[in-house]
C-alpha positions as CSV (number, residue, x, y, z in Angstrom):
1,X,-39.9,50.8,19.5
2,X,-41.1,47.4,18.0
3,X,-43.6,45.5,20.0
4,X,-42.8,42.1,21.5
5,X,-45.1,40.5,19.0
6,X,-43.3,42.0,16.0
7,X,-39.9,41.1,17.4
8,X,-40.9,37.5,17.8
9,X,-42.2,37.4,14.2
10,X,-38.9,38.9,13.0
11,X,-36.8,36.5,15.0
12,X,-38.9,33.6,13.7
13,X,-38.2,34.6,10.1
14,X,-34.5,34.1,10.7
15,X,-35.0,30.5,11.9
16,X,-35.1,28.8,8.4
17,X,-31.9,30.6,7.3
18,X,-30.1,29.7,10.5
19,X,-31.1,26.0,10.2
20,X,-29.9,25.9,6.6
21,X,-26.6,27.4,7.6
22,X,-26.1,24.8,10.4
23,X,-27.0,22.0,8.0
24,X,-24.5,23.3,5.4
25,X,-21.7,23.4,8.0
26,X,-22.5,19.9,9.1
27,X,-22.5,18.6,5.5
28,X,-19.1,20.1,4.8
29,X,-17.7,18.8,8.1
30,X,-19.0,15.3,7.2
31,X,-17.0,15.2,3.9
32,X,-13.8,13.1,4.6
33,X,-10.7,15.0,3.9
34,X,-8.3,13.4,1.4
35,X,-5.5,11.4,3.1
36,X,-1.9,12.0,2.3
37,X,-1.8,8.7,0.4
38,X,-4.8,9.6,-1.7
39,X,-3.3,13.0,-2.5
40,X,0.0,11.3,-3.6
41,X,-1.9,8.9,-5.8
42,X,-3.7,11.8,-7.5
43,X,-0.3,13.4,-8.2
44,X,1.0,10.1,-9.6
45,X,-2.1,9.8,-11.8
46,X,-1.7,13.3,-13.2
47,X,2.0,12.6,-13.9
48,X,1.3,9.4,-15.8
49,X,-1.5,10.9,-17.8
50,X,0.7,13.9,-18.6
51,X,3.7,11.8,-19.6
52,X,1.9,9.0,-21.4
53,X,-1.1,10.5,-23.3
54,X,-2.1,7.0,-24.6
55,X,-3.3,6.3,-21.0
56,X,-5.9,9.2,-20.9
57,X,-8.7,7.4,-22.7
58,X,-8.2,4.2,-20.7
59,X,-9.8,5.4,-17.4
60,X,-7.0,4.4,-15.1
61,X,-7.6,3.6,-11.5
62,X,-5.3,4.5,-8.6
63,X,-4.7,0.8,-8.1
64,X,-3.4,0.5,-11.7
65,X,-1.2,3.5,-11.2
66,X,0.5,1.5,-8.4
67,X,1.1,-1.4,-10.8
68,X,2.5,1.0,-13.4
69,X,5.0,2.4,-10.9
70,X,6.2,-1.2,-10.0
71,X,7.0,-1.9,-13.7
72,X,8.5,1.5,-14.3
73,X,10.9,1.0,-11.4
74,X,11.9,-2.4,-13.0
75,X,12.8,-0.6,-16.3
76,X,9.7,-1.1,-18.4
77,X,9.3,1.7,-21.0
78,X,6.2,3.9,-21.2
79,X,4.8,2.6,-24.5
80,X,4.9,-1.0,-23.2
81,X,3.2,0.1,-20.0
82,X,0.4,1.7,-22.0
83,X,0.1,-1.4,-24.2
84,X,-0.3,-3.6,-21.1
85,X,-3.1,-1.5,-19.8
86,X,-4.8,-1.6,-23.2
87,X,-4.5,-5.4,-23.2
88,X,-6.2,-5.6,-19.9
89,X,-9.0,-3.4,-21.3
90,X,-9.3,-5.7,-24.3
91,X,-9.7,-8.6,-21.8
92,X,-12.2,-6.5,-19.8
93,X,-10.2,-6.9,-16.5
94,X,-8.3,-4.5,-14.4
95,X,-4.6,-4.5,-14.7
96,X,-3.0,-6.3,-11.7
97,X,0.2,-7.8,-13.1
98,X,2.7,-5.0,-12.4
99,X,4.6,-7.0,-9.8
100,X,4.8,-10.1,-12.1
101,X,6.1,-8.0,-15.0
102,X,8.7,-6.4,-12.6
103,X,9.8,-9.8,-11.3
104,X,10.2,-11.2,-14.9
105,X,12.3,-8.2,-15.9
106,X,14.4,-8.6,-12.7
107,X,15.2,-12.2,-13.6
108,X,16.8,-11.0,-16.8
109,X,14.0,-11.5,-19.3
110,X,14.0,-8.8,-21.9
111,X,11.1,-6.3,-22.3
112,X,10.4,-7.8,-25.7
113,X,9.9,-11.3,-24.3
114,X,7.8,-10.0,-21.4
115,X,5.5,-8.2,-23.9
116,X,5.2,-11.3,-26.0
117,X,4.1,-13.2,-22.9
118,X,1.5,-10.5,-22.2
119,X,0.2,-10.7,-25.8
120,X,-0.2,-14.4,-25.4
121,X,-2.1,-13.8,-22.2
122,X,0.5,-15.8,-20.3
123,X,1.3,-13.5,-17.4
124,X,-1.1,-14.1,-14.5
125,X,-0.3,-17.2,-12.3
126,X,2.1,-18.7,-14.9
127,X,4.4,-15.7,-14.6
128,X,5.8,-17.3,-11.4
129,X,6.7,-20.5,-13.2
130,X,8.3,-18.5,-16.0
131,X,10.5,-16.8,-13.4
132,X,11.6,-20.1,-12.0
133,X,12.4,-21.4,-15.5
134,X,14.5,-18.3,-16.2
135,X,16.3,-18.6,-12.9
136,X,17.0,-22.3,-13.7
137,X,18.9,-21.2,-16.8
138,X,16.3,-21.9,-19.4
139,X,16.5,-19.5,-22.4
140,X,13.9,-17.0,-23.5
141,X,13.3,-19.1,-26.6
142,X,12.3,-22.0,-24.5
143,X,10.1,-19.9,-22.2
144,X,8.3,-18.4,-25.3
145,X,7.9,-21.8,-26.9
146,X,6.2,-23.1,-23.7
147,X,4.0,-20.0,-23.5
148,X,2.9,-20.4,-27.1
149,X,1.8,-24.0,-26.5
150,X,0.0,-23.0,-23.3
151,X,-1.8,-20.2,-25.1
152,X,-3.2,-22.9,-27.5
153,X,-4.1,-25.2,-24.7
154,X,-1.6,-27.8,-25.9
155,X,0.3,-30.2,-23.7
156,X,3.7,-28.9,-22.6
157,X,6.3,-30.1,-20.2
158,X,6.3,-28.4,-16.8
159,X,9.0,-25.9,-15.9
160,X,10.4,-28.3,-13.3
161,X,10.8,-31.1,-15.9
162,X,12.4,-28.7,-18.4
163,X,14.8,-27.7,-15.7
164,X,15.7,-31.3,-15.1
165,X,16.3,-31.7,-18.8
166,X,18.7,-28.8,-18.7
167,X,20.5,-30.2,-15.6
168,X,20.8,-33.5,-17.5
169,X,22.8,-31.7,-20.2
170,X,20.1,-31.4,-22.9
171,X,20.9,-28.6,-25.3
172,X,18.6,-25.7,-26.0
173,X,17.9,-27.2,-29.5
174,X,16.9,-30.5,-27.9
175,X,14.7,-29.0,-25.3
176,X,13.0,-26.8,-27.9
177,X,12.3,-29.8,-30.1
178,X,10.8,-31.7,-27.2
179,X,8.6,-28.7,-26.3
180,X,7.4,-28.1,-29.9
181,X,6.8,-31.8,-30.4
182,X,4.6,-31.9,-27.3
183,X,6.7,-34.8,-25.8
184,X,5.3,-36.4,-22.7
185,X,6.8,-36.6,-19.2
186,X,7.6,-40.2,-19.9
187,X,9.7,-39.3,-23.0
188,X,11.5,-36.6,-21.0
189,X,12.1,-38.9,-18.1
190,X,13.6,-41.6,-20.4
191,X,15.9,-39.0,-22.0
192,X,17.0,-37.8,-18.5
193,X,17.7,-41.4,-17.4
194,X,19.8,-42.0,-20.5
195,X,21.8,-38.9,-20.0
196,X,22.3,-39.8,-16.3
197,X,23.5,-43.3,-17.2
198,X,25.9,-41.9,-19.8
199,X,27.3,-39.6,-17.0
200,X,27.9,-42.5,-14.7
201,X,24.6,-42.4,-12.8
202,X,24.9,-38.7,-11.8
203,X,23.4,-35.6,-13.2
204,X,25.6,-33.1,-15.0
205,X,25.1,-30.6,-12.3
206,X,26.2,-33.1,-9.6
207,X,29.2,-34.1,-11.7
208,X,30.4,-30.6,-12.0
209,X,29.9,-30.0,-8.3
210,X,31.9,-33.2,-7.6
211,X,34.8,-32.0,-9.6
212,X,35.3,-28.8,-7.6
């Protein structure tokens, strides 16, 4: 039968192992389990990387996957989505314009035009004005002409003023010429006044509404 002294020594030899086991259990329990949302994001990431191999070297974040999904739901094709992410990498910023792209597509702008705006670095805050211009009935040619001047830091009439020109009855050719010439607000206002006077003091939109 072992003596009390030898039993105490043997019991003491187990203490470090027991302590390590307790610490290991505590460490595992402290690791936060993945939430359902994080698991879904991981699945979405894997799906995108599997479907669009061009995205693999771009080190996508879960936040960017959310933006990709927004554009995809609006009808943007996979090659264009990959190009948009690449453009953001070229500018050394995370891609955050998924909703803007989706909104532009939903106003009726073609994917080709949206991508041209992106290549001109004219999404961002200006995307909202481009949406308003499109909803006001301005053509894609006019929107691109404005974006091209903005990308070169040249003066260009605001979307609101361009909408007023259209309401005054200016043709697409006339508006394009004024944009490309860099005409001032004063020139545009004078043209609008002339058109209004020719229409009897009312805008063309008002005249049409009055005839209903």
